[in-house]
VEXVO-542480 format. One line per field, with one value per residue (C-alpha): x, y, z; residue number from 1. Coordinates in nm, 2 decimals. Layout:
BEGIN
X: c(X, ...)
Y: c(Y, ...)
Z: c(Z, ...)
resi: c(NUM, ...)
END
This chain:
BEGIN
X: c(11.16, 10.87, 10.82, 10.72, 10.64, 11.66, 11.79, 11.68, 11.31, 11.25, 10.91, 10.63, 10.69, 10.99, 11.19, 11.24, 11.10, 11.29, 11.19, 11.44, 11.73, 11.99, 12.28, 12.09, 11.75, 11.77, 11.74, 11.40, 11.21, 10.85, 10.82, 10.56, 10.61, 10.47, 10.49, 10.66, 10.58, 10.59, 10.37, 10.27, 10.55, 10.34, 10.06, 10.30, 10.45, 10.11, 9.98, 10.30, 10.28, 9.91, 9.98, 10.30, 10.54, 10.90, 11.12, 10.92, 11.00, 10.94, 10.94, 11.10, 11.33, 11.59, 11.84, 11.57, 11.38, 11.56, 11.40, 11.53, 11.85, 11.92, 11.76, 11.70, 11.63, 11.25, 11.28, 11.57, 11.34, 11.07, 11.33, 11.46, 11.10, 11.03, 11.35, 11.27, 10.91, 11.01, 11.27, 11.03, 10.81, 11.09, 11.09, 11.33, 11.29, 11.47, 11.42, 11.39, 11.60, 11.65, 11.97, 12.04, 11.69, 11.59, 11.25, 11.19, 10.83, 10.65, 10.96, 10.74, 10.67, 11.01, 11.33, 11.53, 11.54, 11.82, 11.84, 11.81, 12.09, 12.31, 12.24, 12.59, 12.51, 12.24, 12.29, 12.27, 12.23, 12.52, 12.35, 12.34, 11.97, 11.95, 11.77, 11.52, 11.15, 10.82, 10.50, 10.34, 10.66, 10.59, 10.31, 10.52, 10.61, 10.33, 10.23, 10.47, 10.74, 11.09, 11.24, 11.61, 11.86, 12.20, 12.54, 12.73, 13.05, 12.99, 13.21, 12.98, 12.66, 12.84, 12.99, 12.65, 12.48, 12.72, 12.69, 12.32, 12.36, 12.58, 12.31, 12.03, 12.22, 12.30, 11.93, 11.94, 11.74, 11.83, 11.88, 11.93, 11.74, 11.87, 11.63, 11.77, 12.10, 12.14, 12.18, 11.87, 11.77, 11.41, 11.19, 11.06, 11.33, 11.61, 11.60, 11.89, 12.08, 12.35, 12.37, 12.53, 12.75, 12.76, 13.09, 13.15, 13.09, 13.28, 13.58, 13.58, 13.56, 13.85, 14.06, 14.00, 14.03, 14.18, 13.88, 13.66, 13.31, 13.15, 13.35, 13.21, 12.97, 12.70, 12.52, 12.80, 12.98, 13.24, 13.37, 13.61, 13.55, 13.18, 13.26, 13.48, 13.18, 12.96, 13.22, 13.26, 12.89, 12.85, 13.15, 13.02, 12.70, 12.89, 13.15, 12.87, 12.69, 13.02, 13.07, 12.72, 12.77, 13.10, 12.91, 12.62, 12.86, 13.04, 12.71, 12.61, 12.82, 12.50, 12.30, 12.25, 12.27, 12.00, 12.00, 11.67, 11.74, 11.49, 11.72, 11.77, 11.99, 11.88, 12.01, 11.86, 12.15, 12.43, 12.19, 12.11, 12.44, 12.29, 12.42, 12.30, 12.59, 12.84, 12.63, 12.58, 12.94, 12.92, 12.58, 12.41, 12.11, 11.94, 11.57, 11.47, 11.19, 11.20, 10.89, 11.09, 11.10, 10.79, 10.74, 10.42, 10.23, 10.19, 9.82, 9.93, 10.19, 10.15, 10.33, 10.61, 10.65, 10.66, 10.94, 11.13, 11.09, 11.19, 11.51, 11.58, 11.52, 11.74, 12.01, 11.98, 12.03, 12.33, 12.48, 12.40, 12.61, 12.53, 12.34, 11.96, 11.75, 11.44, 11.17, 10.97, 10.73, 10.37, 10.09, 9.79, 9.72, 9.36, 9.33, 8.95, 8.92, 9.17, 9.12, 9.37, 9.43, 9.49, 9.74, 9.92, 9.94, 10.08, 10.35, 10.46, 10.47, 10.72, 10.94, 10.95, 11.04, 11.34, 11.45, 11.37, 11.21, 10.86, 10.73, 10.36, 10.26, 9.93, 9.91, 10.23, 10.37, 10.59, 10.33, 9.99, 9.85, 9.61, 9.45, 9.56, 9.39, 9.58, 9.91, 9.84, 9.77, 10.07, 10.32, 10.21, 10.27, 10.61, 10.70, 10.63, 10.83, 11.09, 11.39, 11.27, 11.29, 11.56, 11.84, 12.12, 12.07, 12.38, 12.43, 12.46, 12.57, 12.43, 12.44, 12.60, 12.49, 12.74, 12.64, 12.89, 12.84, 13.06, 12.90, 12.56, 12.70, 12.81, 12.60, 12.29, 12.02, 12.23, 12.36, 12.03, 11.84, 12.09, 12.12, 11.75, 11.69, 11.93, 11.79, 11.44, 11.56, 11.70, 11.39, 11.16, 11.39, 11.38, 11.75, 11.95, 12.10, 12.34, 12.39, 12.77, 12.94, 13.30, 13.29, 13.18, 13.35, 13.65, 13.42, 13.19, 13.18, 12.91, 12.95, 12.87, 12.90, 12.71, 12.86, 12.57, 12.74, 12.96, 13.19, 13.36, 13.59, 13.91, 14.23, 14.14, 13.81, 13.97, 14.23, 13.95, 13.76, 14.07, 14.11, 13.75, 13.79, 14.11, 13.92, 13.65, 13.38, 13.24, 13.21, 12.94, 12.99, 12.76, 12.79, 13.11, 13.20, 13.55, 13.61, 13.67, 13.85, 13.64, 13.68, 13.51, 13.83, 13.85, 14.11, 14.34, 14.27, 13.98, 14.14, 13.82, 13.82, 14.18, 14.08, 13.79, 14.02, 14.24, 14.03, 13.99, 13.63, 13.63, 13.73, 13.50, 13.23, 13.12, 12.75, 12.67, 12.35, 12.26, 11.99, 11.93, 11.84, 11.63, 11.43, 11.37, 11.23, 11.00, 10.88, 10.81, 10.57, 10.41, 10.44, 10.21, 9.90, 9.99, 10.05, 9.72, 9.55, 9.75, 9.93, 10.27, 10.34, 10.52, 10.79, 10.87, 10.88, 11.11, 11.35, 11.36, 11.42, 11.71, 11.86, 11.85, 12.01, 12.26, 12.37, 12.27, 12.38, 12.73, 12.70, 12.84, 12.73, 12.40, 12.17, 12.14, 11.78, 11.55, 11.22, 10.96, 10.71, 10.53, 10.72, 10.48, 10.64, 10.96, 11.19, 11.50, 11.70, 11.93, 12.08, 11.95, 12.14, 12.22, 11.88, 11.79, 11.52, 11.31, 11.13, 10.84, 10.62, 10.34, 10.22, 9.98, 9.66, 9.79, 9.64, 9.76, 9.51, 9.25, 9.36, 9.62, 9.54, 9.73, 9.54, 9.61, 9.91, 9.92, 10.17, 10.50, 10.73, 11.06, 11.33, 11.57, 11.87, 11.77, 12.10, 12.01, 11.65, 11.42, 11.12, 10.99, 10.81, 10.62, 10.52, 10.24, 10.21, 9.99, 9.93, 10.10, 10.38, 10.29, 10.44, 10.46, 10.44, 10.71, 10.82, 11.17, 11.32, 11.67, 11.88, 11.61, 11.30, 11.03, 10.75, 10.45, 10.39, 10.04, 9.83, 9.92, 9.82, 10.10, 10.41, 10.52, 10.85, 10.95, 11.25, 11.39, 11.52)
Y: c(6.15, 5.92, 5.80, 6.15, 6.15, 9.29, 9.39, 9.74, 9.74, 10.03, 9.92, 9.69, 9.47, 9.28, 9.41, 9.07, 8.72, 8.48, 8.20, 8.33, 8.29, 8.02, 8.04, 8.12, 7.95, 7.74, 8.04, 8.13, 7.80, 7.75, 7.37, 7.11, 6.74, 6.49, 6.12, 6.08, 5.80, 5.76, 6.01, 6.25, 6.50, 6.75, 6.74, 6.79, 7.10, 7.24, 7.21, 7.36, 7.66, 7.73, 7.71, 7.93, 7.65, 7.72, 7.41, 7.10, 6.79, 6.46, 6.13, 5.86, 5.66, 5.46, 5.33, 5.29, 5.03, 4.71, 4.67, 5.00, 4.97, 4.68, 4.84, 5.21, 5.27, 5.34, 5.57, 5.76, 5.84, 5.97, 6.19, 6.34, 6.42, 6.60, 6.81, 6.90, 6.99, 7.20, 7.39, 7.46, 7.63, 7.83, 7.62, 7.39, 7.03, 6.79, 6.42, 6.22, 5.92, 5.72, 5.72, 5.39, 5.24, 5.00, 4.83, 4.52, 4.50, 4.17, 4.01, 3.74, 3.61, 3.66, 3.45, 3.77, 4.07, 4.29, 4.09, 3.75, 3.85, 4.06, 4.00, 4.12, 4.47, 4.53, 4.71, 4.51, 4.55, 4.44, 4.10, 4.04, 4.13, 4.27, 4.59, 4.39, 4.48, 4.38, 4.54, 4.75, 4.88, 5.21, 5.34, 5.34, 4.97, 4.76, 4.41, 4.16, 4.41, 4.39, 4.70, 4.70, 4.96, 4.93, 5.01, 5.27, 5.06, 4.76, 4.85, 4.69, 4.86, 5.20, 5.18, 5.09, 5.37, 5.63, 5.51, 5.56, 5.91, 6.01, 5.87, 6.05, 6.38, 6.32, 6.34, 6.72, 6.73, 7.03, 6.85, 6.51, 6.50, 6.23, 6.12, 6.06, 5.88, 5.76, 5.47, 5.26, 5.38, 5.49, 5.17, 5.00, 4.80, 5.00, 5.33, 5.25, 5.02, 5.26, 5.05, 4.94, 4.65, 4.47, 4.34, 4.61, 4.89, 4.74, 4.67, 5.04, 5.15, 4.92, 5.05, 5.41, 5.39, 5.06, 4.99, 4.68, 4.83, 4.54, 4.63, 4.98, 5.07, 5.21, 5.51, 5.58, 5.90, 5.84, 5.56, 5.71, 5.42, 5.51, 5.88, 5.77, 5.56, 5.87, 6.06, 5.78, 5.74, 6.11, 6.12, 5.82, 6.01, 6.33, 6.15, 5.96, 6.29, 6.45, 6.16, 6.18, 6.55, 6.47, 6.22, 6.45, 6.71, 6.45, 6.37, 6.73, 7.02, 7.24, 6.98, 7.04, 6.81, 6.83, 6.63, 6.57, 6.54, 6.51, 6.55, 6.92, 7.05, 6.80, 6.46, 6.28, 6.41, 6.20, 5.91, 5.87, 6.01, 6.29, 6.62, 6.92, 7.13, 6.89, 6.83, 7.19, 7.23, 6.92, 6.97, 7.26, 7.27, 7.08, 7.02, 7.00, 6.76, 6.93, 6.97, 7.05, 6.81, 6.60, 6.59, 6.81, 6.93, 7.30, 7.26, 7.08, 7.33, 7.56, 7.89, 7.72, 7.46, 7.75, 7.92, 7.59, 7.55, 7.91, 7.84, 7.53, 7.73, 8.02, 7.76, 7.60, 7.94, 8.00, 7.66, 7.72, 8.03, 8.14, 7.82, 7.80, 7.62, 7.44, 7.34, 7.02, 7.08, 6.98, 7.22, 6.99, 6.62, 6.56, 6.79, 6.81, 7.16, 7.33, 7.50, 7.37, 7.71, 7.88, 7.62, 7.66, 8.03, 8.01, 7.76, 7.96, 8.28, 8.12, 7.99, 8.32, 8.50, 8.27, 8.31, 7.95, 7.83, 7.69, 7.35, 7.26, 6.90, 6.72, 6.56, 6.38, 6.30, 6.50, 6.56, 6.72, 7.01, 7.05, 7.34, 7.41, 7.75, 7.86, 7.74, 7.93, 8.25, 8.23, 8.12, 8.41, 8.66, 8.51, 8.53, 8.91, 8.97, 8.69, 8.92, 9.06, 8.72, 8.53, 8.78, 8.76, 8.90, 9.05, 9.12, 9.47, 9.44, 9.11, 8.92, 8.59, 8.24, 7.97, 7.64, 7.38, 7.08, 6.84, 6.93, 6.86, 6.52, 6.40, 6.60, 6.67, 6.72, 6.95, 7.16, 7.20, 7.30, 7.58, 7.68, 7.70, 7.88, 8.16, 8.18, 8.21, 8.48, 8.68, 8.63, 8.74, 9.04, 9.13, 9.19, 9.13, 8.78, 8.57, 8.20, 8.16, 7.83, 7.71, 7.81, 8.17, 8.23, 8.42, 8.66, 8.74, 9.11, 9.14, 9.30, 8.98, 8.61, 8.36, 8.01, 7.79, 7.50, 7.46, 7.21, 7.05, 7.31, 7.25, 7.46, 7.66, 7.76, 7.85, 8.07, 8.25, 8.31, 8.47, 8.69, 8.80, 8.88, 9.08, 9.28, 9.38, 9.11, 9.01, 8.63, 8.49, 8.12, 7.87, 7.52, 7.34, 7.55, 7.48, 7.19, 6.93, 6.90, 6.87, 6.49, 6.48, 6.43, 6.62, 6.90, 6.91, 7.28, 7.48, 7.76, 7.97, 7.97, 8.07, 8.35, 8.45, 8.48, 8.73, 9.02, 9.20, 9.32, 9.20, 8.85, 8.56, 8.60, 8.27, 8.24, 8.09, 7.94, 7.86, 8.11, 7.94, 7.60, 7.78, 7.98, 7.68, 7.48, 7.76, 7.80, 7.43, 7.46, 7.80, 7.95, 7.75, 7.81, 8.17, 8.26, 8.10, 8.34, 8.64, 8.68, 8.63, 8.50, 8.71, 8.44, 8.45, 8.83, 8.83, 8.59, 8.80, 9.11, 8.94, 8.83, 9.18, 9.33, 9.06, 8.93, 9.18, 9.47, 9.36, 9.47, 9.82, 9.90, 10.07, 9.87, 10.03, 9.91, 9.84, 9.65, 9.68, 9.39, 9.13, 8.80, 8.62, 8.80, 8.67, 8.93, 8.92, 9.23, 9.24, 9.44, 9.34, 9.49, 9.80, 9.86, 9.79, 9.53, 9.38, 9.05, 8.98, 8.68, 8.67, 8.36, 8.52, 8.32, 8.00, 7.69, 7.35, 7.16, 7.43, 7.79, 7.83, 8.19, 8.43, 8.71, 9.05, 9.24, 9.62, 9.71, 9.67, 9.97, 9.99, 10.25, 10.31, 10.55, 10.87, 10.88, 10.56, 10.64, 10.89, 10.66, 10.36, 10.09, 9.77, 9.45, 9.27, 8.90, 8.84, 9.21, 9.50, 9.72, 10.04, 10.35, 10.36, 10.69, 10.77, 11.03, 11.17, 11.15, 11.28, 11.07, 10.80, 10.75, 10.56, 10.38, 10.20, 9.89, 9.86, 9.58, 9.24, 8.88, 8.65, 8.81, 9.15, 9.30, 9.66, 9.84, 10.19, 10.34)
Z: c(5.55, 5.47, 5.82, 5.92, 5.62, 5.13, 4.96, 5.07, 4.98, 4.75, 4.62, 4.71, 4.41, 4.31, 4.02, 3.87, 3.91, 4.14, 3.91, 3.66, 3.91, 3.84, 4.08, 4.39, 4.32, 4.63, 4.86, 4.72, 4.70, 4.79, 4.80, 4.74, 4.69, 4.43, 4.35, 4.01, 3.77, 3.40, 3.23, 3.51, 3.50, 3.29, 3.55, 3.84, 3.68, 3.58, 3.94, 4.08, 3.85, 3.94, 4.31, 4.30, 4.39, 4.30, 4.37, 4.28, 4.48, 4.29, 4.47, 4.26, 4.48, 4.29, 4.55, 4.82, 4.62, 4.55, 4.21, 4.08, 4.28, 4.04, 3.73, 3.74, 3.37, 3.38, 3.67, 3.51, 3.21, 3.44, 3.63, 3.30, 3.20, 3.53, 3.48, 3.12, 3.21, 3.50, 3.31, 3.02, 3.28, 3.43, 3.74, 3.93, 4.04, 4.26, 4.32, 4.64, 4.71, 5.03, 5.22, 5.40, 5.38, 5.11, 5.05, 4.85, 4.73, 4.78, 4.94, 5.09, 4.75, 4.59, 4.59, 4.60, 4.82, 4.95, 5.27, 5.11, 4.86, 5.08, 5.45, 5.54, 5.42, 5.69, 6.02, 6.34, 6.71, 6.93, 6.98, 6.60, 6.54, 6.19, 6.09, 5.90, 5.92, 5.75, 5.65, 5.93, 6.08, 5.92, 5.70, 5.39, 5.42, 5.27, 5.39, 5.24, 5.18, 5.33, 5.49, 5.57, 5.69, 5.53, 5.67, 5.46, 5.48, 5.25, 4.95, 4.69, 4.81, 4.84, 4.49, 4.34, 4.54, 4.42, 4.06, 4.08, 4.22, 3.92, 3.68, 3.86, 3.85, 3.48, 3.39, 3.42, 3.75, 3.96, 4.29, 4.45, 4.78, 5.02, 5.29, 5.64, 5.61, 5.96, 6.20, 6.28, 6.63, 6.58, 6.54, 6.85, 7.02, 6.86, 7.05, 7.28, 7.05, 6.94, 6.62, 6.40, 6.51, 6.17, 6.05, 5.79, 6.04, 6.33, 6.10, 5.99, 6.35, 6.45, 6.15, 6.25, 6.62, 6.71, 6.94, 6.93, 6.91, 7.10, 7.41, 7.45, 7.73, 7.50, 7.66, 7.91, 7.82, 8.09, 7.86, 7.62, 7.38, 7.37, 7.30, 7.00, 6.89, 6.89, 6.69, 6.44, 6.38, 6.31, 6.09, 5.89, 5.80, 5.72, 5.51, 5.32, 5.23, 5.13, 4.89, 4.76, 4.68, 4.50, 4.28, 4.22, 4.09, 3.88, 3.72, 3.67, 3.82, 3.84, 4.03, 4.41, 4.70, 4.97, 5.29, 5.47, 5.84, 6.13, 6.43, 6.53, 6.80, 7.06, 7.17, 6.86, 6.65, 6.82, 6.87, 6.50, 6.38, 6.16, 6.29, 6.10, 6.23, 6.07, 5.75, 5.64, 5.51, 5.29, 5.11, 4.93, 5.16, 5.44, 5.45, 5.82, 5.91, 6.25, 6.47, 6.78, 7.09, 7.11, 6.73, 6.74, 6.44, 6.40, 6.51, 6.83, 6.95, 7.25, 7.27, 7.45, 7.17, 6.91, 7.10, 7.11, 6.74, 6.67, 6.86, 6.65, 6.33, 6.43, 6.52, 6.17, 6.01, 6.22, 6.12, 5.75, 5.69, 5.34, 5.25, 5.26, 5.52, 5.41, 5.65, 5.59, 5.88, 5.91, 5.99, 6.05, 6.07, 6.17, 6.47, 6.50, 6.65, 6.43, 6.09, 5.83, 5.66, 5.99, 6.10, 5.77, 5.80, 6.15, 6.05, 5.75, 5.94, 6.19, 5.92, 5.74, 6.06, 6.10, 5.74, 5.64, 5.32, 5.33, 5.23, 5.21, 5.27, 5.35, 5.70, 5.79, 5.44, 5.20, 4.92, 4.87, 5.07, 5.36, 5.17, 4.81, 4.80, 5.11, 4.97, 4.65, 4.85, 5.08, 4.82, 4.59, 4.88, 4.96, 4.60, 4.60, 4.92, 4.92, 4.94, 5.27, 5.42, 5.23, 5.16, 5.42, 5.77, 5.92, 6.29, 6.44, 6.80, 6.92, 7.25, 7.16, 7.28, 7.22, 7.06, 7.15, 6.92, 7.12, 7.45, 7.29, 7.16, 7.50, 7.75, 7.54, 7.81, 8.04, 7.75, 7.56, 7.87, 7.94, 7.58, 7.52, 7.85, 7.76, 7.41, 7.55, 7.79, 7.50, 7.28, 7.56, 7.65, 7.28, 7.26, 6.94, 6.96, 6.76, 6.79, 6.78, 6.68, 6.65, 6.29, 6.36, 6.69, 6.55, 6.37, 6.66, 6.74, 7.00, 7.35, 7.54, 7.48, 7.69, 7.74, 7.85, 8.02, 7.72, 7.88, 7.58, 7.41, 7.22, 7.25, 6.95, 7.10, 7.42, 7.24, 7.05, 7.37, 7.52, 7.22, 7.23, 7.60, 7.53, 7.26, 7.51, 7.47, 7.81, 7.87, 8.09, 8.17, 8.34, 8.46, 8.37, 8.07, 7.95, 8.19, 7.92, 7.59, 7.28, 7.29, 7.63, 7.83, 8.16, 8.18, 8.48, 8.51, 8.35, 8.14, 8.15, 8.53, 8.52, 8.29, 8.52, 8.82, 8.65, 8.78, 8.45, 8.41, 8.05, 8.15, 8.23, 8.48, 8.63, 8.72, 9.06, 8.92, 8.57, 8.48, 8.15, 8.31, 8.58, 8.32, 8.09, 8.38, 8.48, 8.12, 8.09, 8.39, 8.32, 7.98, 7.76, 7.98, 8.06, 7.69, 7.59, 7.83, 7.71, 8.05, 8.19, 8.54, 8.80, 8.83, 8.46, 8.46, 8.76, 8.60, 8.28, 8.49, 8.69, 8.36, 8.21, 8.52, 8.61, 8.27, 8.00, 8.23, 8.17, 7.80, 7.79, 7.43, 7.36, 7.13, 6.78, 6.76, 7.06, 7.08, 7.35, 7.33, 7.54, 7.60, 7.36, 7.07, 6.91, 6.75, 6.54, 6.47, 6.17, 5.89, 5.55, 5.26, 5.47, 5.61, 5.98, 6.01, 6.29, 6.22, 6.46, 6.52, 6.78, 6.97, 7.22, 7.27, 7.10, 7.26, 7.15, 6.93, 6.98, 6.89, 6.62, 6.53, 6.77, 6.94, 6.79, 6.93, 6.93, 7.20, 7.02, 7.00, 6.80, 6.83, 6.54, 6.53, 6.36, 6.17, 5.99, 5.90, 5.72, 5.68, 5.87, 5.67, 5.77, 5.60, 5.78, 5.70, 5.40, 5.35, 5.16, 5.27, 5.46, 5.60, 5.98, 6.17, 6.42, 6.67, 6.72, 7.07, 7.08, 6.84, 6.81, 6.59, 6.78, 6.60, 6.73, 6.52, 6.38, 6.52, 6.38, 6.45, 6.34, 6.18, 6.06, 5.95, 6.03, 5.88, 5.83, 5.52)
resi: c(1, 2, 3, 4, 5, 6, 7, 8, 9, 10, 11, 12, 13, 14, 15, 16, 17, 18, 19, 20, 21, 22, 23, 24, 25, 26, 27, 28, 29, 30, 31, 32, 33, 34, 35, 36, 37, 38, 39, 40, 41, 42, 43, 44, 45, 46, 47, 48, 49, 50, 51, 52, 53, 54, 55, 56, 57, 58, 59, 60, 61, 62, 63, 64, 65, 66, 67, 68, 69, 70, 71, 72, 73, 74, 75, 76, 77, 78, 79, 80, 81, 82, 83, 84, 85, 86, 87, 88, 89, 90, 91, 92, 93, 94, 95, 96, 97, 98, 99, 100, 101, 102, 103, 104, 105, 106, 107, 108, 109, 110, 111, 112, 113, 114, 115, 116, 117, 118, 119, 120, 121, 122, 123, 124, 125, 126, 127, 128, 129, 130, 131, 132, 133, 134, 135, 136, 137, 138, 139, 140, 141, 142, 143, 144, 145, 146, 147, 148, 149, 150, 151, 152, 153, 154, 155, 156, 157, 158, 159, 160, 161, 162, 163, 164, 165, 166, 167, 168, 169, 170, 171, 172, 173, 174, 175, 176, 177, 178, 179, 180, 181, 182, 183, 184, 185, 186, 187, 188, 189, 190, 191, 192, 193, 194, 195, 196, 197, 198, 199, 200, 201, 202, 203, 204, 205, 206, 207, 208, 209, 210, 211, 212, 213, 214, 215, 216, 217, 218, 219, 220, 221, 222, 223, 224, 225, 226, 227, 228, 229, 230, 231, 232, 233, 234, 235, 236, 237, 238, 239, 240, 241, 242, 243, 244, 245, 246, 247, 248, 249, 250, 251, 252, 253, 254, 255, 256, 257, 258, 259, 260, 261, 262, 263, 264, 265, 266, 267, 268, 269, 270, 271, 272, 273, 274, 275, 276, 277, 278, 279, 280, 281, 282, 283, 284, 285, 286, 287, 288, 289, 290, 291, 292, 293, 294, 295, 296, 297, 298, 299, 300, 301, 302, 303, 304, 305, 306, 307, 308, 309, 310, 311, 312, 313, 314, 315, 316, 317, 318, 319, 320, 321, 322, 323, 324, 325, 326, 327, 328, 329, 330, 331, 332, 333, 334, 335, 336, 337, 338, 339, 340, 341, 342, 343, 344, 345, 346, 347, 348, 349, 350, 351, 352, 353, 354, 355, 356, 357, 358, 359, 360, 361, 362, 363, 364, 365, 366, 367, 368, 369, 370, 371, 372, 373, 374, 375, 376, 377, 378, 379, 380, 381, 382, 383, 384, 385, 386, 387, 388, 389, 390, 391, 392, 393, 394, 395, 396, 397, 398, 399, 400, 401, 402, 403, 404, 405, 406, 407, 408, 409, 410, 411, 412, 413, 414, 415, 416, 417, 418, 419, 420, 421, 422, 423, 424, 425, 426, 427, 428, 429, 430, 431, 432, 433, 434, 435, 436, 437, 438, 439, 440, 441, 442, 443, 444, 445, 446, 447, 448, 449, 450, 451, 452, 453, 454, 455, 456, 457, 458, 459, 460, 461, 462, 463, 464, 465, 466, 467, 468, 469, 470, 471, 472, 473, 474, 475, 476, 477, 478, 479, 480, 481, 482, 483, 484, 485, 486, 487, 488, 489, 490, 491, 492, 493, 494, 495, 496, 497, 498, 499, 500, 501, 502, 503, 504, 505, 506, 507, 508, 509, 510, 511, 512, 513, 514, 515, 516, 517, 518, 519, 520, 521, 522, 523, 524, 525, 526, 527, 528, 529, 530, 531, 532, 533, 534, 535, 536, 537, 538, 539, 540, 541, 542, 543, 544, 545, 546, 547, 548, 549, 550, 551, 552, 553, 554, 555, 556, 557, 558, 559, 560, 561, 562, 563, 564, 565, 566, 567, 568, 569, 570, 571, 572, 573, 574, 575, 576, 577, 578, 579, 580, 581, 582, 583, 584, 585, 586, 587, 588, 589, 590, 591, 592, 593, 594, 595, 596, 597, 598, 599, 600, 601, 602, 603, 604, 605, 606, 607, 608, 609, 610, 611, 612, 613, 614, 615, 616, 617, 618, 619, 620, 621, 622, 623, 624, 625, 626, 627, 628, 629, 630, 631, 632, 633, 634, 635, 636, 637, 638, 639, 640, 641, 642, 643, 644, 645, 646, 647, 648, 649, 650, 651, 652, 653)
END
C-alpha cells in the first residue's frame, strides 16, 4: 500500500523460460513497480526486461482518485497500452487500484470532491467523526488534497467501483491489484476506533446480526456483540474482495485478482478487518506488505526480527495452499551504516527460503529500486533457479503447529506469543514443521500436532482432532486450548481435556506451562544480541533441549531427513517433485541498522535416507549448483554443507 508505500533438478539451467508460462505465471513473478501515465508504457517494459523483471506492476489508480472514479477513459487507454507492450515482450503486467481510499486532488479549490458530493459514503468513528483527511496525513496526500476512506456498503459507490473493475480487466491487463481494502484504524486518533459506524455499515450489521453496533463495548472480547462486530468487519473485507474477483473475471476470465494486505498473523488483522487467512480462498494471490511486528525495514532487523518475519512468511505459504505468495517488503530506507545491495540480498534470500515471490522497491514505496544493478543480478539468478524455490513443497513427516484464526481474532496477544514461541522452538531445533490450519487439519499426517493456546475451536475441528488422535497422532495442548467455541463462547466442558483424561498415550497431553510463551519471552530478551555476536545463551539452549525431550520426544516416528545446525539457521525440510530438499537461511552476526550480511556458516550437517539418494546437490544463494560429498552411515547419507553466508538449498537425487 502507498502509505508504506522442483521439479527434480536435473540440470543447472532451466529447460524452458518461465516468461512463456501462461496458466501459472503468478507463481514465478519477480516484481518491480512503476508509475503509469500516457506514453510511458514502452519505457516501463524496456526497463523491466533489462533488469529481469517478470510481472510488471503499473500504478494507475482509477477508483482511488475521484477524477478518474468519475471519468476513467484516459487511464483505461494507458492501462491497455501497458498490457499490449508487456505481452509483446513476453511479459505480464498488473495494475494498481485503491481499495476503500479515495483522493480528490486540489479539493480545497474545487466545488466537488468525494466527501462534498457523498459524505454519507465515508467511514466514521462511533462519535460521528468522518474518515476525512487533508494533505500531510500521509506522504501520498498532497497539500490541498482530500483523502477519504469509504465504507464498502453504500450501494451506489459499490456498483460504480465494480463497474470500473470490469472495465479495467477488459483492457487486457493480466491482473488487478487492490490495495488494502480495510477499515480506517491506522491514522492518528483512529487506532482504537474499531470503525466504521457510518449509517450504511451499521445498517448492514443490524440486518446481519440484529445488533445495534453503537451498543457494543469496543475492545472487550467478553462482549458477544463486539465479537460479532469483529467477525462482521472481517467478512465485509473478504466479501468485497470476492465480489471484486467476480467482476475481474467478468471483464476478462484470464485476468487475476491480487490483494495487497499489510496485516500478517498478528492482532492487526482483526483490527483492520483484512485477514489473509480468509482472503486467500477468494483471490488469486496476496501481496504481503509485511515487515513483521514493528514494521522494520530489512536493514533495521535483528536476527530475532528475521525469525519473526520468517514465521509470518511460512504462515502465509500455509494459508495460500496452491496459490502464490508475493512479498512487498522493503530492504533499505536511508539506514546510514548499511549497504543497500547487501540489505537487498539478505531480504530476497529470506523470501526465497520461505517460497515467496520477490518484489524490489526503493525506500518505502512500491516503485523504483535501491540498487538497479543488484536487482538485475538477483532476478537473473532467480530466473535460472525459480523451480527450486517456487514449485510445490510437500511435507514428509512434520511436527504440526496449529494456527487457530478465531483464537487470533479474539485473543491475539496470548495466541501469537504461544504460536510464535513453538515455531521458533521448531526452527531452532531444525525439525520438519508444518503450520496446520482448519482448512488443512483433516489432511495432516504428522506424528505430533501442537495446539498453542488454541482456545477457539468449533465442533468440526474438535472432531478432526479426535480422529487424528485415534489414528496415532499425538496432541500437545497448552493454555486454554479447546475451551471455547469458534465464536468465542465458553464451553461448559472442554472436549480436549476430556480426551486427555482418557489415558490413551496417543490422546492429548496437557502442558503444565506454555513452553511457547516461555521461549518467546526469552528470545525477546536475549536472542538479538546473542545472535549478533554469534553465540547462544545457556538459557535459550536449555529451553530448546527441554522442548526436544519433553515435547518432541513424544513423536515416535524417525525423521526421514535430519538437520544439525546452530540456532541462527532457519531450515525447512520438504519434498519437491519427489526429491528431498532442505532450504537453509542463516542470520548469524546480523545486527540491526549496522550489519546485514550474515557471518559465514560452515557447521551444518544433513542426513538423508540412503534409499532415496544417490547424489547430494547444493545450490548456494547467487551461485551455481554443486555436488556435495557425503559419507554413508548405516542407512543414512550424511553431508556437510559447504560454507555459506545467507541461503543455500541442499537436496538428494
